[in-house]
N, C-alpha and C positions, 0 to 999 in steps of 0.2 A: 726386240721381243716375241719376232718371231719363230728367233729358235731355238729362247727361252720354253716358248710355249712347242714346239716340235718335237724338242726336245724332254720333256717333264710329260705328250703323251708317251715316246719310247716306250720313258722309265713304266709307264701307268700298263701300258700295253703288255711288257714284260712279264711286270707285276699277274696280271691277272692270265699269261698262257704260263706261268706257275705254279698258280694255283688249279686251277685246271690240272693241269699236271700229273695233279698232286690226288684231286679224285674224281680223276676218267683211268677207268684203263686202257693201257694203251692199246691191246691188239679190235674190243672193242669197239671203244667208248663208251660203252656204258658206264654207268659210276660201280667204284671197285670198294672194297670192301675194308677203304681205312673211313670213309662214310656213311657208312652201315651206320653203326653205333648212332652220330648222333640223327639220323634221319630216322632210324624205328622209337630213339627216344621221342621223340616229338608225333608220332604216328602216336604213341602207347599219351601223347599229353590231349593228344587230339581224340579220342578213343573213349572220352570219360560218358560217361550217361548222361544224358537231359533229365530233370528233374519229370518227376512224370508228371503228368495234368489231368484232370478228370475227360477229358472228350472219349479215349477210349484206342476204340478202331482205327481214326488216324494218326493219334500218339503214336501209335505203336509201330502202323508205318514210313511214318519220320523218320521215328529210331531207325529200322532197319535198313530205311533207304540212307542211311551213312553209318555205316557199319564198314569197318575196316578188318582187310585181311594179309598175308602172310603166306607169299605158297613158292616153296622151293622145287627149284627144276632143275632134275636132269637128264641128259644127251644120255638117250640105251647104249649101252657095248659099245663106252664110245674109246674105248683103248683098243677093239678089233679096227675100229678106223686107225688110229694108229700104227699100231701094227702092223696092218695090210697094208696103206695107201699111204705113209711117213707124216709126217705133222707137219706138213706145209698144207697138205691137202686136209689132216684134222684141224687150222686154224683153219681156215674156208669157212667150213660147218660153225664155227666158231663163231665167224662174223658175220655170216648167211640172220642162223639162229636167231642172234643180237642185230637183226634189221627185225625180222620175223616180230621181235619181242617190240621194236619202237614202233612200228604198220599197229596191231593188233590192241596193244595198249595206250593207254589218254594221254596222255601228254603231263597232267598232272598226279599219274602214278607213278612210281619208281622202281627202277630198276639196275638190275643190282649184277655183277658176274661178281661171281662170290667165291671160287678160285676151280680150276681147272676147267670140268663139264658144268659145274653146276653152280646155276646161277640164283636169282633170287625175284620175286618182284613187292611190294607194297600196292597193296589195291585198294587203292580209295575210295570212300565212303560208296558203295555198292548195297545192294540185297544180297543175301543168299543166293537170291536163283542168281541172278548179273552173274555172281562171281562163279559161278558154275560155269553159265554157258560161256562167259569168257574164254576161261581156262582153256574149255576144249575148243573155243573157236582158235584156238594160239596151238595147243595139242594136234588139231587137225592144218593148222595149216602149214608146222612143219611136218607130218606125214605123208605129205601131198604133193610139199615139190621133193622138188628131180634132183639132187646137188649134184654139182657136176662127179664125174668118172666115180660119185658114190654108188648114184642112185636114192630110196632110202634113209632116211631117217626119221629117228621116232627119241620123242619124251617118254620122257611118264615125272609125271606133278603133282605132289602135298602138297596142303595148303590147310587156315585154321584160322577162328576167328580171330581179330584181335581183341586185345579186353581192358581197361582202363591197367588194370594192377596186373596185368602179366607181367611178370619178372623174360628179360629177354634170351636166357639161357631154356627156361620152360615153354617160352614160346617157337623159338626155335627148334626142341625136343618136339612139337606136334609135330609142327611140318613135318619135321623126322620121319617121327613112325609111322604119318600116312601114307608119302613117299616111299615107302619101303614097303609097305603093304602096296601098294601098287611094282613095283619090281617085282615081289616075291609071288606074288600072280602073273604075273604074266605082262609086263610093262609097259604103257604107249599107253598109259590110262589117268587120269585124273580124279586123286583121292580127296575126302576132304575129313577130318580128325574127327570132326563133334558128329558126324553120319556114322562114321565106322564103331567105339564110342560104345556109341546109341544101338547102334546092330551088332555090338557085342561083339565087332570082328576083331579088337585091340583091350586089350585087358587096360582098365582104370587100376594110374599107381598116383601113387601117394610123393607127391615133390619139395622135397626142402631145401627152400634157398640160404639157416641159412643154419648151423651149428649147432648142433645138439648139445649135454651134457649127460653124464651118466653117473 
């Protein structure tokens, strides 16, 4: 019986190891892109707006505290790091930035390495000011870290509010637009899509997720 129990524990441990390997990026140990779609689907489902009650300001504050956000993070001039110092040091930058992400963001937030030098954060249940504050805190932590051999590394961040009726492609597109604006206007900064749109700094686009027939 002990041998049987030990064997089953071994099989279960192997299963958990294989499951984790399919969900986690080997280098950074963040969630990988394969797990992103399902995580985003769950976040969209949790973003359904509550029924409005007559309490007014108190209800608005409660709703704001449950807002969700998607951010795209890109390491500035990462190609130059690889070209000048080699991929070993480039990989170390990725690992150290992933470590900073784990320290700054909460356990309930979802952190992904999306590919190359790009990361995604699904920030759960945070008011607008809180979202801006935590993304700035992360940007500041990266910019003030002394990376071995390289020195300073910076990141640009674009983020957007997650709405229950968002299509994933549209949602990512908004965050990418905000990231692109940050990149084109000096890098090492955090930009929110909704604010840029309200200020007229990016154009309002009509996006269709369904086919049109003429």
